[in-house]
C-alpha positions as CSV (number, residue, x, y, z in Angstrom):
1,X,155.6,188.2,371.1
2,X,155.5,190.4,374.1
3,X,157.5,189.5,377.2
4,X,156.4,190.2,380.8
5,X,159.3,190.3,383.1
6,X,159.0,188.8,386.6
7,X,160.7,190.4,389.6
8,X,163.9,188.4,389.5
9,X,164.5,189.4,385.9
10,X,163.7,193.0,386.5
11,X,166.0,193.1,389.5
12,X,168.8,191.6,387.3
13,X,168.1,194.2,384.7
14,X,168.3,197.0,387.2
15,X,171.6,195.5,388.5
16,X,172.9,195.5,384.9
17,X,173.5,191.7,384.9
18,X,175.5,190.8,381.8
19,X,173.4,187.8,381.0
20,X,170.2,189.9,381.1
21,X,171.7,192.6,379.0
22,X,172.8,190.0,376.5
23,X,169.3,188.5,376.4
24,X,167.8,192.0,375.7
25,X,170.1,192.5,372.7
26,X,168.3,189.5,371.1
27,X,164.8,190.9,371.7
28,X,162.9,194.0,370.7
29,X,162.8,196.4,373.8
30,X,159.4,197.7,372.8
31,X,158.0,194.2,373.5
32,X,159.0,194.2,377.2
33,X,156.6,194.9,380.0
34,X,156.0,194.1,383.6
35,X,153.1,194.1,386.0
36,X,152.2,196.6,388.7
37,X,152.5,193.6,391.0
38,X,156.2,193.3,390.1
39,X,156.6,197.1,390.5
40,X,155.3,196.7,394.1
41,X,157.7,193.8,394.8
42,X,160.5,195.9,393.5
43,X,159.6,198.9,395.5
44,X,159.2,196.8,398.6
45,X,162.6,195.3,398.1
46,X,164.2,198.7,397.7
47,X,162.5,199.9,400.9
48,X,163.8,197.1,403.0
49,X,167.3,197.1,401.6
50,X,170.4,198.4,403.2
51,X,170.9,201.0,400.4
52,X,167.2,202.2,400.5
53,X,167.5,205.5,398.8
54,X,169.9,204.3,396.0
55,X,167.9,201.3,395.3
56,X,164.5,203.1,395.4
57,X,165.9,205.6,392.8
58,X,167.2,202.8,390.6
59,X,163.8,201.0,390.8
60,X,161.9,204.2,389.9
61,X,164.3,204.9,387.0
62,X,163.7,201.4,385.7
63,X,159.8,201.5,386.1
64,X,159.8,204.8,384.3
65,X,161.3,203.0,381.3
66,X,159.1,199.9,381.0
67,X,155.3,199.5,380.5
68,X,153.5,198.3,383.6
69,X,150.3,196.3,383.2
70,X,147.6,197.4,385.6
71,X,145.1,195.0,387.0
72,X,141.9,195.1,384.9
73,X,138.6,193.3,385.1
74,X,139.7,190.9,382.4
75,X,142.9,190.1,384.4
76,X,140.9,189.7,387.6
77,X,138.8,187.0,385.8
78,X,141.9,185.2,384.5
79,X,143.4,185.3,388.0
80,X,140.2,183.8,389.5
81,X,140.0,181.0,386.8
82,X,143.7,180.2,387.3
83,X,143.6,180.1,391.1
84,X,140.3,178.1,391.0
85,X,141.8,175.6,388.5
86,X,144.9,175.0,390.6
87,X,142.8,174.6,393.8
88,X,140.4,172.1,392.1
89,X,143.3,170.0,390.8
90,X,145.8,170.2,393.6
91,X,143.8,171.2,396.7
92,X,141.6,169.2,399.0
93,X,138.8,167.3,397.4
94,X,136.4,168.0,400.3
95,X,134.7,171.3,399.5
96,X,134.5,172.4,403.1
97,X,138.4,172.1,403.4
98,X,138.9,173.7,400.0
99,X,137.3,177.0,401.0
100,X,140.0,177.7,403.7
101,X,142.9,176.1,401.8
102,X,146.0,178.3,401.2
103,X,147.6,177.7,397.9
104,X,150.9,179.0,399.2
105,X,151.2,175.6,400.8
106,X,151.6,174.3,397.3
107,X,154.0,177.0,396.3
108,X,151.6,179.3,394.5
109,X,151.6,182.9,395.8
110,X,148.9,185.4,395.0
111,X,151.5,187.7,393.5
112,X,152.6,185.1,391.0
113,X,149.1,184.3,390.1
114,X,148.4,188.0,389.4
115,X,151.6,188.2,387.3
116,X,150.6,185.1,385.3
117,X,147.1,186.4,384.8
118,X,148.5,189.6,383.5
119,X,150.7,187.7,381.0
120,X,147.9,185.5,379.9
121,X,145.6,188.6,379.3
122,X,148.3,190.2,377.1
123,X,149.4,186.8,375.5
124,X,152.8,187.5,376.7
125,X,155.6,185.2,377.8
126,X,156.5,185.3,381.5
127,X,160.2,185.8,381.9
128,X,161.2,184.3,385.3
129,X,163.5,182.0,387.2
130,X,160.6,181.0,389.4
131,X,159.6,177.4,388.7
132,X,156.1,177.9,389.9
133,X,155.3,179.6,386.6
134,X,156.2,176.4,384.8
135,X,153.9,174.6,387.1
136,X,151.1,177.0,386.4
137,X,151.5,176.2,382.7
138,X,149.8,172.9,383.4
139,X,146.6,174.7,384.2
140,X,146.7,177.5,381.5
141,X,148.5,177.8,378.2
142,X,151.2,180.0,379.9
143,X,154.5,180.5,378.1
144,X,157.5,180.8,380.3
145,X,161.2,181.6,379.6
146,X,164.2,182.0,381.9
147,X,166.8,184.3,380.3
148,X,169.3,183.7,383.0
149,X,169.8,180.0,382.7
C-alpha cells in the first residue's frame, strides 16, 4: 500500500525524528509519497522560519528524495466531490447560505482536502497527526495512519 505523508510527518522526517525514522524502517521507502500541496506548505514554513536558508535547503533536499503527486484532473474531481459531500452533510441546509459557507469553520482546510483527494486518487494511506483527515474518512473511504502516536 502506498503512503502519502502529510506536512507534519514530512517535517518530522526532515528533522530526523526518531519515531519517524523507526516507522520508516517498518515500511518500504519506495511506497512513500507526498503532495505538491505539502511541498508548498513545507517551503512556506521554511521561508517564514528563523533559520530560513538552512530550513529551505533541508526542505529541498527532502523534496528531491520523495515523489510528489501533482494535482491532476482526476484529483480535482475527487477534491470537488469530497468538499461538496462535507458541505452537504455538515454545512447549512439552506442552499443560499451554503454557497458562501466556509468549510474552515468546521475545521476542513482546502489544503487538507487537496491532500486527501491526492491520496484517494492514488489509493494511498494519508499519514498525518491531523484529526481532520479521520473526520474526512466519514465522507470517503480514506485510510489514515499516525506514525507518531
